[in-house]
C-alpha positions as MATLAB code, in Angstrom:
seq = 'MLPRLTILPRWRPPVASAGWWAVVLPLALMLASDYKLRSRDVDQAVGGSADLTVLVEIAVYGFAALYLYYRFGLRPPTRPTTGLLLAAWAFAVYWAMSALWSPFISLGIVRGVQLLITMCVAYTLATRAEPRDLHRLAHAFIALVLASVAIGVAHPFPRTSRTEDRFNWLFVHPVTAGVYLAVAILLTVSYLIRRETPQHRLWHPVVYLGALAVLSGALIATGTRGAAAGCAAGMLALLATSRGPKGRVDVAVLGIAVATVATLAFSDKILAFVARGETAEKLASLNSRTELWTLAMQAYRQEPIFGHGLGASRGLFLDDIGLGGGHNAFINAMVDNGAVGAVVFCSLLLTLGFVGLLMARHRSLRTDAGLLLGILVFFLVNSITTEYLAAPANVSGIWLLLLVAWMEVLRRQGGDPVPSDALGGGATADEDGEFRPAGAGPEPTDRVVG';
ca = [
      47.490   26.824   -0.013;
      46.227   26.009   -3.528;
      43.446   23.438   -3.816;
      44.374   20.116   -5.232;
      43.093   19.531   -8.745;
      41.912   16.140   -9.931;
      41.219   15.121  -13.492;
      39.087   12.071  -12.690;
      36.247   12.076  -10.060;
      36.911   10.321   -6.862;
      35.865    6.668   -6.986;
      32.990    5.765   -4.809;
      31.836    2.189   -4.008;
      28.504    1.243   -5.594;
      25.450    1.428   -3.432;
      24.367   -2.078   -2.297;
      21.511   -3.474   -4.457;
      19.817   -6.845   -4.786;
      19.250   -6.308   -8.487;
      16.487   -5.130  -10.802;
      14.297   -8.105   -9.970;
      13.280   -6.268   -6.786;
      11.662   -3.617   -8.951;
      10.406   -5.718  -11.887;
       8.702   -8.533  -10.034;
       6.328   -6.488   -7.834;
       5.371   -4.144  -10.676;
       4.808   -7.138  -12.970;
       2.322   -8.662  -10.444;
       0.473   -5.383  -10.162;
       0.192   -4.874  -13.946;
      -0.936   -8.443  -14.496;
      -3.503   -8.231  -11.726;
      -5.189   -4.872  -12.404;
      -4.346   -3.641  -15.912;
      -6.901   -5.067  -18.352;
      -7.632   -4.486  -22.028;
     -11.172   -5.814  -21.626;
     -13.986   -5.844  -19.172;
     -16.168   -8.748  -18.131;
     -18.953   -9.402  -15.621;
     -18.289  -10.712  -12.155;
     -20.293  -13.923  -12.704;
     -17.790  -14.877  -15.430;
     -14.929  -14.581  -13.019;
     -16.550  -16.555  -10.198;
     -17.575  -19.181  -12.703;
     -13.989  -20.087  -13.324;
     -13.896  -19.142  -17.039;
     -10.507  -18.138  -18.301;
      -9.801  -15.986  -21.343;
      -6.415  -14.844  -22.793;
      -6.112  -12.003  -20.231;
      -6.582  -14.408  -17.321;
      -4.081  -16.834  -18.807;
      -1.499  -13.975  -19.175;
      -2.091  -12.996  -15.520;
      -1.507  -16.554  -14.357;
       1.608  -16.772  -16.578;
       3.124  -13.665  -15.044;
       2.649  -15.012  -11.526;
       4.064  -18.332  -12.617;
       7.110  -16.649  -14.172;
       7.748  -14.734  -10.888;
       7.672  -18.053   -8.930;
      10.050  -19.775  -11.419;
      12.409  -16.826  -11.360;
      12.627  -16.899   -7.513;
      13.186  -20.710   -7.633;
      15.976  -20.586  -10.229;
      17.602  -17.492   -8.743;
      17.459  -18.354   -5.051;
      16.259  -21.964   -4.827;
      14.054  -23.427   -2.108;
      15.764  -23.570    1.233;
      14.813  -22.930    4.876;
      15.492  -19.409    6.243;
      18.941  -18.811    7.470;
      18.020  -16.241   10.156;
      15.305  -16.253   12.811;
      11.848  -15.328   11.560;
      10.535  -12.081   13.039;
       7.020  -11.622   14.425;
       6.087   -9.448   11.472;
       7.131  -12.043    8.896;
       5.414  -14.756   10.901;
       2.166  -12.767   10.920;
       2.448  -12.183    7.150;
       3.057  -15.933    6.484;
       0.157  -16.964    8.749;
      -2.082  -14.536    6.784;
      -0.971  -15.818    3.394;
      -1.105  -19.520    4.215;
      -4.514  -19.467    5.940;
      -6.029  -17.353    3.147;
      -4.674  -19.747    0.531;
      -5.809  -22.858    2.512;
      -9.348  -21.468    2.840;
      -9.728  -21.822   -0.969;
     -10.158  -25.569   -0.377;
     -13.708  -25.074    1.072;
     -14.774  -22.168   -1.190;
     -17.946  -22.631   -3.209;
     -16.048  -21.137   -6.129;
     -13.044  -23.432   -5.797;
     -11.450  -22.621   -9.176;
     -11.387  -18.911   -8.434;
     -10.248  -19.583   -4.838;
      -7.366  -21.841   -5.752;
      -6.012  -19.428   -8.362;
      -6.206  -16.478   -5.905;
      -4.687  -18.541   -3.188;
      -1.674  -19.544   -5.252;
      -1.292  -15.941   -6.415;
      -1.189  -14.816   -2.772;
       1.462  -17.355   -1.892;
       3.602  -16.256   -4.860;
       3.189  -12.589   -3.786;
       4.232  -13.564   -0.265;
       7.313  -15.339   -1.578;
       8.296  -12.202   -3.502;
       7.738  -10.083   -0.410;
       9.728  -12.544    1.756;
      12.663  -12.449   -0.715;
      12.563   -8.697   -0.682;
      12.434   -8.666    3.114;
      15.474  -10.950    3.467;
      17.682   -9.849    0.469;
      16.746   -6.383   -0.721;
      18.568   -3.171    0.227;
      17.047    0.266    0.921;
      18.091    1.413   -2.594;
      15.910   -1.364   -4.096;
      12.788   -0.254   -2.316;
      13.309    3.440   -3.309;
      13.823    2.455   -6.949;
      10.629    0.428   -6.723;
       8.775    3.410   -5.318;
      10.024    5.713   -8.083;
       9.177    3.155  -10.721;
       5.668    2.931   -9.282;
       5.239    6.675   -9.418;
       6.422    6.690  -13.059;
       4.049    3.819  -13.834;
       1.079    5.760  -12.495;
       2.053    8.936  -14.298;
       2.268    6.992  -17.539;
      -1.141    5.473  -16.768;
      -2.674    8.899  -16.287;
      -1.218    9.924  -19.659;
      -2.808    6.883  -21.305;
      -6.157    7.673  -19.702;
      -6.012   11.215  -21.001;
      -4.776   10.340  -24.524;
      -6.969    7.333  -25.169;
     -10.071    6.937  -22.949;
     -11.482    3.422  -23.055;
     -15.268    2.791  -23.136;
     -16.836    3.128  -19.604;
     -19.879    1.626  -17.975;
     -22.901    3.736  -16.979;
     -21.611    3.930  -13.448;
     -18.147    5.199  -14.365;
     -18.745    7.321  -17.486;
     -18.111   10.597  -15.586;
     -15.090    9.284  -13.652;
     -11.483    9.266  -14.792;
      -9.625    5.961  -15.243;
      -7.291    4.319  -17.785;
      -7.653    1.160  -19.877;
     -10.362   -0.942  -18.198;
      -9.036   -0.314  -14.675;
     -11.977    0.514  -12.416;
     -11.881    4.079  -10.945;
     -11.720    2.638   -7.451;
      -8.596    0.687   -8.260;
      -7.184    3.729  -10.150;
      -7.794    5.727   -6.993;
      -5.642    3.309   -4.999;
      -2.758    3.615   -7.503;
      -2.988    7.362   -7.466;
      -3.284    7.778   -3.711;
      -0.211    5.530   -2.970;
       1.711    7.369   -5.680;
       0.784   10.763   -4.090;
       2.003    9.553   -0.588;
       5.245    8.344   -2.118;
       5.793   11.646   -4.013;
       5.157   13.754   -0.914;
       7.534   11.665    1.140;
      10.424   12.185   -1.309;
       9.576   15.846   -1.602;
       9.774   16.667    2.138;
      12.463   14.211    3.332;
      15.443   15.842    4.995;
      17.309   13.117    6.866;
      17.835   10.948    3.822;
      17.931   13.304    0.737;
      20.138   10.700   -1.084;
      16.999    8.598   -1.659;
      15.664   11.244   -3.972;
      16.227   10.124   -7.544;
      14.598   13.192   -9.211;
      14.761   16.929   -8.972;
      12.238   18.478   -6.497;
      10.544   20.227   -9.432;
       9.727   16.862  -10.930;
       8.128   15.712   -7.685;
       6.084   18.936   -7.587;
       4.856   18.355  -11.128;
       4.106   14.715  -10.430;
       2.195   15.669   -7.327;
       0.019   18.147   -9.323;
      -0.812   15.596  -12.019;
      -1.513   12.771   -9.538;
      -3.732   14.938   -7.318;
      -5.763   16.179  -10.229;
      -6.235   12.667  -11.497;
      -7.284   11.404   -8.085;
      -9.982   14.065   -7.876;
     -11.141   13.220  -11.392;
     -11.661    9.567  -10.468;
     -14.438   10.627   -8.050;
     -13.225    7.914   -5.635;
     -14.284    9.274   -2.234;
     -12.739    6.432   -0.223;
      -9.302    6.868   -1.810;
      -9.481   10.630   -1.386;
     -10.372   10.373    2.292;
      -7.805    7.712    2.829;
      -5.114    9.743    1.063;
      -5.867   12.715    3.310;
      -5.615   10.539    6.466;
      -2.458    8.923    5.189;
      -0.961   12.374    4.455;
      -1.579   13.417    8.012;
       0.112   10.224    9.360;
       3.033   10.650    7.004;
       3.693   14.274    7.932;
       3.172   13.632   11.619;
       5.770   10.817   11.787;
       8.289   11.528    9.071;
       9.759   14.541   10.821;
       9.412   13.678   14.461;
       7.914   16.070   17.044;
       8.488   19.089   14.776;
       6.439   17.393   12.036;
       3.472   16.958   14.403;
       3.482   20.694   15.067;
       3.620   21.418   11.360;
       0.646   19.089   10.723;
      -1.373   20.839   13.436;
      -0.631   24.376   12.142;
      -0.870   23.564    8.362;
      -3.876   21.250    8.838;
      -5.978   23.910   10.539;
      -4.940   26.506    7.905;
      -5.626   24.329    4.917;
      -8.938   23.056    6.326;
     -10.129   26.550    6.971;
      -9.160   27.842    3.495;
     -10.642   24.806    1.787;
     -13.900   25.099    3.645;
     -14.319   28.787    2.862;
     -13.120   28.786   -0.731;
     -14.095   25.396   -2.090;
     -17.033   24.221   -0.025;
     -19.322   23.909   -3.073;
     -16.735   21.832   -5.001;
     -16.081   19.641   -1.982;
     -19.785   18.961   -1.539;
     -20.120   18.235   -5.190;
     -17.256   15.740   -5.100;
     -18.808   13.961   -2.034;
     -22.293   13.915   -3.471;
     -21.168   13.006   -7.045;
     -24.609   13.683   -8.376;
     -26.188   10.885   -6.412;
     -29.499   11.030   -4.431;
     -29.747   11.338   -0.704;
     -31.015    7.726   -0.489;
     -27.895    6.479   -2.376;
     -25.589    8.529   -0.164;
     -27.331    7.228    2.971;
     -26.758    3.585    1.884;
     -23.201    4.259    0.676;
     -24.157    3.172   -2.794;
     -26.059    0.083   -1.492;
     -23.074   -0.917    0.630;
     -25.072   -0.984    3.871;
     -27.570   -3.403    2.265;
     -24.631   -5.547    1.057;
     -23.131   -5.556    4.565;
     -26.439   -6.821    6.008;
     -26.351   -9.718    3.616;
     -22.672  -10.281    4.458;
     -23.260  -10.568    8.178;
     -26.062  -13.046    7.460;
     -23.514  -15.112    5.441;
     -21.026  -14.807    8.261;
     -23.451  -16.191   10.800;
     -23.743  -19.352    8.631;
     -20.019  -20.045    8.799;
     -18.644  -18.005   11.686;
     -15.432  -19.871   12.473;
     -13.673  -20.634    9.179;
     -15.814  -18.681    6.754;
     -17.088  -19.675    3.364;
     -13.586  -19.839    1.759;
     -11.418  -17.548   -0.321;
     -13.339  -15.768   -3.107;
     -16.731  -16.747   -1.759;
     -17.820  -13.147   -1.272;
     -17.333  -12.487   -4.969;
     -20.404  -14.519   -5.827;
     -22.499  -14.965   -2.666;
     -24.406  -11.750   -3.107;
     -24.711  -11.514   -6.915;
     -28.216  -12.887   -7.099;
     -29.523  -10.780   -4.269;
     -27.909   -7.422   -4.871;
     -25.777   -7.727   -8.041;
     -22.517   -6.780   -6.308;
     -19.387   -8.923   -5.955;
     -17.112   -8.603   -2.965;
     -17.757   -7.419    0.551;
     -16.997   -3.748   -0.209;
     -15.259   -3.628    3.220;
     -12.004   -5.361    3.922;
     -12.900   -6.517    7.441;
     -16.363   -7.746    6.471;
     -14.858   -9.493    3.466;
     -12.346  -11.275    5.698;
     -15.138  -12.382    8.030;
     -17.252  -13.826    5.211;
     -14.451  -15.544    3.335;
     -12.259  -16.608    6.216;
     -14.389  -16.444    9.340;
     -13.359  -15.338   12.794;
     -10.025  -17.180   12.495;
      -9.225  -15.271    9.342;
     -10.362  -11.937   10.720;
      -8.038  -12.430   13.709;
      -5.073  -13.378   11.532;
      -5.784  -10.359    9.250;
      -6.082   -7.857   12.084;
      -2.984   -9.332   13.752;
      -0.966   -8.609   10.664;
      -2.241   -5.015   10.513;
      -1.554   -4.365   14.214;
       1.851   -5.914   13.954;
       2.703   -3.805   10.943;
       1.522   -0.613   12.689;
       3.379   -1.430   15.925;
       6.663   -2.129   14.106;
       6.251    1.090   12.032;
       5.844    3.121   15.200;
       8.959    1.513   16.698;
      10.959    2.353   13.560;
       9.654    5.972   13.669;
      11.494    6.499   16.921;
      14.836    6.252   15.149;
      15.985    9.446   13.532;
      17.647    7.691   10.588;
      14.630    5.505    9.837;
      11.666    7.663   10.608;
      11.301    9.181    7.159;
      10.750    5.806    5.608;
       8.713    4.555    8.607;
       6.456    7.576    8.364;
       5.915    6.852    4.661;
       4.988    3.231    5.345;
       2.676    4.232    8.198;
       0.991    6.789    5.944;
       0.382    4.161    3.280;
      -0.948    1.773    5.949;
      -3.380    4.425    7.268;
      -4.553    5.100    3.721;
      -5.378    1.434    3.219;
      -7.156    1.204    6.560;
      -9.463    4.148    5.737;
      -9.935    3.117    2.113;
     -10.847   -0.391    3.313;
     -14.093    0.963    4.901;
     -15.679    1.034    1.414;
     -13.627   -1.531   -0.528;
     -12.450   -5.038    0.104;
      -9.118   -4.928   -1.810;
      -6.879   -5.085    1.200;
      -8.365   -8.442    2.208;
      -8.391   -9.847   -1.280;
      -5.357  -11.276   -3.208;
      -4.046  -10.290   -6.569;
      -4.618   -6.530   -6.568;
      -2.601   -3.441   -5.896;
      -3.785   -3.150   -2.318;
      -3.033   -6.724   -1.343;
       0.345   -6.550   -3.048;
       1.295   -3.286   -1.376;
       0.279   -4.701    2.055;
       2.919   -7.435    1.706;
       5.372   -4.872    0.253;
       4.900   -2.801    3.458;
       5.979   -5.937    5.423;
       9.102   -6.331    3.213;
      10.028   -2.689    3.534;
       9.657   -2.698    7.341;
      11.955   -5.779    7.416;
      14.551   -4.030    5.316;
      14.484   -1.060    7.714;
      14.900   -3.420   10.613;
      17.982   -5.053    8.976;
      19.275   -1.598    8.147;
      19.240   -0.642   11.836;
      18.987    2.820   13.290;
      20.369    5.199   15.858;
      19.844    3.998   19.437;
      16.931    5.455   21.314;
      17.796    6.712   24.857;
      16.364    4.460   27.558;
      16.035    7.312   30.013;
      15.611   10.268   27.771;
      13.940   12.524   30.292;
      16.390   12.052   33.113;
      20.091   12.452   33.895;
      20.527   15.871   32.356;
      19.047   15.070   28.986;
      19.013   17.796   26.336;
      16.780   18.314   23.377;
      18.047   18.558   19.803;
      16.752   20.911   17.099;
      13.772   18.697   16.395;
      12.667   18.515   20.022;
      13.992   15.008   20.537;
      15.769   14.301   23.841;
      19.401   13.068   24.065;
      21.014   11.944   27.337;
      23.862   13.944   28.738;
      27.264   12.920   27.484;
      25.767   11.153   24.505;
      28.199   12.932   22.188;
      27.445   14.108   18.668;
      24.311   13.041   16.868;
      24.777    9.675   15.080;
      24.904    9.880   11.308;
      26.327    6.572   10.202;
      24.144    3.557    9.674;
      24.147    1.078   12.521;
      23.655   -2.439   11.261;
      21.118   -4.342   13.284;
];
C-alpha cells in the first residue's frame, strides 16, 4: 500500500500560552534590580538618595504593576488559595509591613513595595501561566546570562580593589553574577538531560552543551565560592530527582567518579579557587562574616520579636565593620524581621521543598520538579554566605517567588496518579524502578488536569 502524500503539513493546535508578558515582566524586574551602569557606596543607598538609575528601577516596577492592573484588573481570587501561595503571600506582606518600623524607612518602603509587586507578578504567573510560558522564561534567562557574559568579556567595567581579579559584567557584583550563572547552569543541565518531556527543549542539544561550557567557565572566573558550592549541591539534587530512582543511582556512581578524578587531577586548582589568594585569618573568618554575624546577633537580641524592620541590616553594621547586609539569609531575616519573620521565611522554604518533593513523585512532572528543587537547594547553600534570598529586589528574591509560581503551574497541570499501595497486590516495577500496581494498564502519557 502506497503511503499517502500531503502537500501541506498537518495542522496542529497552538500550544497554550498566557502571552509574552510572562517572560518580559520577570526579566525586566531582574534587569532593573541588578544591572547597573554605575556603582555607589552602601551608605548612599540606606540614606534614601535616588539617582537616575534608582528612578529607572522604580519606574520599571511601577510599569509592571500598571500592566498587571490594566491587563487583569484587581479582583479577588476565583479559586481556593493553596498552602504554598498562602505562605508566599504571608512572607511578602509581613516583609513589606516591617518597613514601617525600619530605621531606614525610605529604603524599606521602596523595597517593600517592590516585593509586593514581585509577588503580584508571581501570583499572576501561578494562576494564569502555562508550562510553555515558564520554559520560554527559562530559555530567555539563559540567553540573557550568555549575553551578559559576552558583555563582560568584550567590555570589562572598572572594578573595586576587592573584585579586580574576579569576572563580572557592567557593575554587577561578582556574587550577584555568580547567582545568575549558577541558576542558568542548572536550567541548562535540566534541558540537556530531560527525557520525559523533550518537547520543552527549544534549542539543539549542541547549543545547550556550548552554553553549559561558557556558563561554567564564567562561574569559576567570578571566584564566588558560595555560588559554586550551591551550584554543585543543586546539581546533585536536580540529577537525583529529575529521573527518579534511576537518577539517584546515576548520581551516586557519577558523583564518586567525578569527585575522585577532580581530587587527583585538579586538587591544586580547587584549593587555589577556595583560597582565592586570601590569608588564613581571612578564610577562618569567612571574609569577616563571622564578625558581622556576631554583631547581627547582638542587634537581634535588641528586637527579637519583630526585628528592626526591612532594610535595617543594610546600615546597622556600616559604622562598626563597613559591611551592609547580614551576609546570611537567615541571620538577615532575624535582624530585619525578628523571630516572626524568620518563622514566616522558613515556612515558605519548607512548604516549597515539600510541594516539590510531592511533585517529583509524578513521572510526568518530576523533571520540572527536580529542576525547581535543584534551584531551591542552590539558594539554600548560597544563602549561608549571602543574604540575597531574604532581601527583596534582586535575582535571588525574584527567583524564590518564581519557584512558587512554577510549582503552582505544575500543580494545575496535574500528573500521573501515584499508586497508593505500590508495594502490595502484585505490583511490578517499570524500567526506571518505579512500582506500578497489578492491572494498572499501560503507563500514562497524557496530561491529567488537576
